[in-house]
C-alpha positions as CSV (number, residue, x, y, z in Angstrom):
1,M,0.0,0.0,0.0
2,T,2.8,2.4,0.9
3,S,4.6,1.6,-2.4
4,S,1.5,2.3,-4.4
5,F,0.9,5.6,-2.6
6,A,4.5,6.5,-3.2
7,E,4.3,5.8,-6.9
8,L,1.0,7.6,-7.3
9,F,2.3,10.8,-5.6
10,F,5.9,10.6,-7.0
11,V,7.6,10.2,-3.6
12,Q,9.0,6.7,-4.3
13,N,12.5,7.9,-4.2
14,Y,12.0,8.7,-0.5
15,L,9.5,6.0,0.6
16,G,10.3,3.2,-1.9
17,G,8.1,2.2,-4.8
18,L,6.8,-0.8,-6.6
19,W,9.9,-0.8,-8.8
20,K,13.4,0.2,-7.8
21,H,14.2,2.2,-10.9
22,T,11.2,4.6,-10.8
23,W,13.0,6.8,-8.3
24,S,14.3,8.9,-11.2
25,L,10.8,9.6,-12.3
26,A,10.1,11.1,-8.9
27,V,13.2,13.3,-9.1
28,E,12.1,14.5,-12.6
29,E,8.6,15.4,-11.5
30,H,9.9,17.3,-8.5
31,F,12.3,19.1,-10.7
32,Y,9.7,20.0,-13.3
33,L,7.5,21.5,-10.7
34,G,10.4,23.5,-9.3
35,I,11.7,24.7,-12.7
36,A,8.1,25.8,-13.6
37,L,8.0,27.9,-10.4
38,L,11.4,29.3,-11.1
39,V,10.4,30.3,-14.7
40,C,7.3,32.0,-13.4
41,I,9.4,34.0,-10.9
42,L,12.0,34.9,-13.5
43,M,9.4,36.0,-16.0
44,K,8.1,38.6,-13.5
45,R,11.5,40.2,-13.3
46,K,11.7,43.6,-15.1
47,A,15.2,42.9,-16.3
48,K,15.7,42.6,-20.1
49,G,17.1,39.1,-19.7
50,P,14.9,37.3,-17.2
51,F,16.9,34.1,-17.6
52,S,20.3,35.7,-17.2
53,V,20.5,34.4,-13.6
54,I,20.3,30.7,-14.7
55,P,24.1,30.3,-14.4
56,V,23.9,31.6,-10.8
57,V,21.0,29.3,-10.0
58,W,23.0,26.4,-11.5
59,V,26.0,27.1,-9.3
60,F,23.8,27.4,-6.2
61,V,22.0,24.1,-7.0
62,A,25.2,22.3,-7.8
63,L,27.0,23.3,-4.6
64,S,23.9,22.6,-2.5
65,C,23.6,19.1,-3.9
66,F,27.3,18.4,-3.6
67,F,27.4,19.3,0.1
68,L,24.1,17.5,0.8
69,R,25.6,14.4,-0.9
70,L,28.7,14.8,1.2
71,A,26.7,15.0,4.4
72,T,24.6,12.0,3.4
73,M,27.7,9.9,2.7
74,W,29.1,10.6,6.2
75,M,25.8,10.0,8.0
76,M,24.9,6.8,6.1
77,E,25.6,3.8,8.2
78,D,24.4,1.1,5.8
79,F,26.1,1.7,2.5
80,S,25.0,-1.6,1.0
81,H,22.0,-0.3,-0.9
82,K,21.5,2.6,-3.4
83,W,18.5,4.4,-1.9
84,Y,20.8,6.9,-0.3
85,A,21.7,8.3,-3.8
86,H,18.1,8.7,-5.0
87,D,16.7,11.6,-3.0
88,T,15.6,14.6,-5.0
89,H,17.6,17.1,-2.9
90,I,20.9,15.4,-3.8
91,R,20.2,14.7,-7.5
92,I,18.5,17.7,-9.1
93,D,21.9,19.2,-10.1
94,S,22.0,16.9,-13.0
95,L,18.7,18.2,-14.4
96,M,19.7,21.7,-13.7
97,F,22.8,21.1,-15.7
98,S,20.6,20.4,-18.8
99,V,18.9,23.7,-18.2
100,L,22.2,25.5,-18.1
101,I,23.1,23.8,-21.4
102,A,19.8,25.0,-22.9
103,Y,20.4,28.5,-21.7
104,L,23.9,28.7,-23.1
105,W,22.7,27.2,-26.4
106,H,19.9,29.7,-26.9
107,Y,21.4,32.8,-25.4
108,H,25.1,32.5,-25.7
109,N,25.7,30.7,-29.0
110,L,27.0,27.5,-27.4
111,G,26.2,25.7,-30.7
112,V,28.6,28.0,-32.6
113,W,31.4,27.2,-30.1
114,I,30.7,23.5,-30.1
115,E,31.1,23.4,-33.9
116,K,34.8,24.2,-33.4
117,I,35.2,20.9,-31.6
118,A,35.4,17.7,-33.5
119,N,32.4,15.5,-32.8
120,Y,34.5,12.5,-31.9
121,C,36.1,14.5,-29.2
122,L,32.8,15.2,-27.6
123,V,31.9,11.6,-27.8
124,L,35.2,10.5,-26.3
125,L,34.8,13.1,-23.5
126,G,31.2,11.8,-22.8
127,I,32.4,8.2,-22.6
128,T,35.3,9.1,-20.4
129,F,33.2,10.9,-17.9
130,L,30.6,8.1,-17.9
131,L,33.2,5.3,-17.6
132,P,33.5,5.3,-13.8
133,A,29.9,4.2,-13.5
134,F,31.0,0.9,-15.1
135,I,34.2,0.5,-13.2
136,F,33.5,1.5,-9.6
137,P,30.3,0.0,-7.9
138,I,28.6,2.7,-6.0
139,E,28.0,0.3,-3.1
140,L,31.8,-0.1,-2.6
141,F,33.2,3.3,-3.5
142,K,31.5,6.1,-1.5
143,W,33.0,8.9,-3.5
144,V,30.9,7.8,-6.5
145,S,27.8,9.0,-4.7
146,V,29.3,12.4,-4.2
147,I,31.7,13.2,-7.1
148,G,30.9,10.4,-9.5
149,V,27.4,11.7,-10.3
150,I,28.9,15.0,-11.3
151,S,31.1,13.2,-13.8
152,F,28.1,11.2,-15.1
153,Y,25.9,14.2,-15.9
154,K,28.8,16.0,-17.5
155,G,29.5,13.0,-19.6
156,S,25.8,12.9,-20.6
157,G,26.0,16.6,-21.5
158,F,29.0,16.0,-23.8
159,L,27.1,13.2,-25.6
160,L,24.0,15.5,-25.9
161,L,26.2,18.2,-27.5
162,A,27.7,15.6,-29.9
163,A,24.2,14.5,-30.9
164,L,23.1,18.1,-31.5
165,Q,25.9,18.4,-34.0
166,M,24.5,15.5,-36.0
167,K,21.4,17.4,-37.1
168,T,20.4,15.0,-39.8
169,S,21.7,11.6,-41.0
170,Q,20.9,9.4,-44.0
171,N,22.5,6.4,-42.2
172,K,19.7,3.9,-41.5
173,L,21.4,2.7,-38.3
174,M,21.6,6.3,-37.0
175,Q,18.0,6.9,-37.9
176,F,17.0,3.7,-36.1
177,V,19.0,4.8,-33.0
178,G,17.3,8.2,-33.2
179,V,13.8,6.6,-33.3
180,L,14.8,4.5,-30.2
181,G,16.1,7.7,-28.6
182,T,12.7,9.3,-28.7
183,A,11.4,6.4,-26.7
184,S,14.5,6.0,-24.5
185,Y,12.9,7.0,-21.2
186,S,9.9,4.8,-21.9
187,I,12.3,1.9,-22.6
188,Y,14.0,2.6,-19.3
189,L,10.7,2.6,-17.4
190,W,9.5,-0.7,-18.9
191,H,12.7,-2.8,-19.1
192,M,12.3,-4.2,-15.6
193,I,8.8,-5.4,-16.3
194,V,10.1,-7.2,-19.4
195,N,12.9,-8.7,-17.3
196,A,10.6,-9.8,-14.5
197,W,7.6,-11.0,-16.4
198,G,8.3,-11.1,-20.2
199,I,11.3,-13.3,-20.1
200,A,9.7,-15.8,-17.7
201,L,6.7,-16.0,-20.0
202,F,8.9,-16.4,-23.1
203,T,10.8,-19.2,-21.4
204,R,7.6,-21.0,-20.3
205,L,6.2,-20.8,-23.8
206,T,9.3,-21.8,-25.8
207,G,11.3,-23.8,-23.4
208,L,14.4,-21.9,-24.5
209,E,16.8,-21.0,-21.7
210,S,20.3,-19.7,-22.1
211,F,22.2,-16.5,-21.5
212,W,22.1,-15.4,-25.2
213,V,18.4,-16.1,-25.4
214,Y,17.9,-14.1,-22.3
215,L,20.0,-11.2,-23.6
216,G,18.2,-11.2,-27.0
217,V,14.7,-11.3,-25.5
218,Y,15.6,-8.8,-22.8
219,L,17.0,-6.2,-25.3
220,S,14.5,-6.7,-28.1
221,G,11.6,-6.9,-25.6
222,S,12.6,-3.8,-23.8
223,F,12.9,-1.8,-27.0
224,A,9.6,-3.1,-28.4
225,V,7.5,-2.7,-25.3
226,G,9.1,0.7,-24.5
227,Y,8.5,2.0,-28.0
228,M,5.0,0.7,-28.0
229,M,4.1,2.3,-24.7
230,N,5.7,5.5,-25.8
231,K,3.3,5.6,-28.8
232,L,0.3,4.5,-26.7
233,I,0.9,6.8,-23.7
234,E,3.4,9.6,-24.2
235,W,2.5,10.7,-27.8
236,P,-1.3,11.1,-27.1
237,T,-0.5,12.9,-23.9
238,L,1.9,15.3,-25.8
239,R,-0.8,15.9,-28.4
240,I,-3.3,16.9,-25.7
241,R,-0.6,19.2,-24.2
242,D,0.0,20.8,-27.5
243,R,-3.7,21.3,-28.1
244,L,-4.3,22.8,-24.7
245,C,-1.0,24.8,-24.6
246,P,0.1,25.4,-28.2
247,T,3.5,27.0,-28.6
248,S,3.5,27.8,-32.4
249,L,4.7,31.3,-33.4
250,A,1.4,31.9,-35.2
251,H,-0.6,31.1,-32.1
252,Q,1.7,33.3,-29.9
253,T,1.4,36.2,-32.4
254,A,-2.4,35.9,-32.3
255,Q,-2.4,35.8,-28.5
256,D,-0.2,39.0,-28.3
257,T,-2.4,40.9,-30.9
258,E,-5.2,43.2,-29.9
259,P,-8.7,41.7,-30.3
260,A,-9.6,44.5,-32.7
261,T,-6.7,43.6,-35.0
262,L,-7.6,40.0,-35.0
263,L,-10.9,40.8,-36.5
264,N,-9.1,41.9,-39.7
265,V,-6.9,38.9,-40.0
266,P,-7.3,37.2,-43.4
267,Q,-9.1,33.9,-43.4
268,S,-6.0,31.8,-44.2
269,S,-4.1,33.4,-41.3
270,S,-7.0,32.9,-39.0
271,N,-7.1,29.2,-39.8
272,T,-3.4,28.9,-39.0
273,T,-3.8,30.3,-35.5
274,N,-6.7,28.0,-34.5
């Protein structure tokens, strides 16, 4: 009952949920609420650049999370499980880092600067910063929970910038990877269900049982189920969002125009704004 309550109200990273990996979903929801509030506050500023304080906010969040992680590491007696690294107040710096990248990209020509760096260098930097996650188990090396996570989100940032340089590709493999990328979080959310239930069902129906069969069914099943749930749940939800809160330039122009002026809009333009 507590687990269901935690999942329903997105507090599973503190109370424990039905599935161990949904803690990240809770962190994201908390961050989205917080960033929406921050944007509302910044938009009320009279300054010409309301988002110019984003780097300052980033530094504050990063330092706060770092020292909170440090305090958590010293206070944690049982270091054999990973729940100590899943709390929102010690993990939102990674999400705030993506906001910093977006701010620099849109307001300070980060994309122009990145074009001066070879794409393979960005990829290598990303892999290098992410590599400790595969070498040092977080249960055995305490520093990973404090400094390691900084390395991880910086590595992800470098890979993101590398992906942004590859605006289009005719390579079929890259196009397929891009399609999977749009459903990556859905794949992440559903992969444990495939592992727990899907593979057991497949084994019972076929009688096939080996590591390679397990690996093939696990990967293909996770991709297929995740992609399908992305189409069934996320896409319709996003369409509803876009219908209720459209962000097109035409709609925004219409919203900012005086009602009297809208009465004189040509029919074709009027259809565009609806």
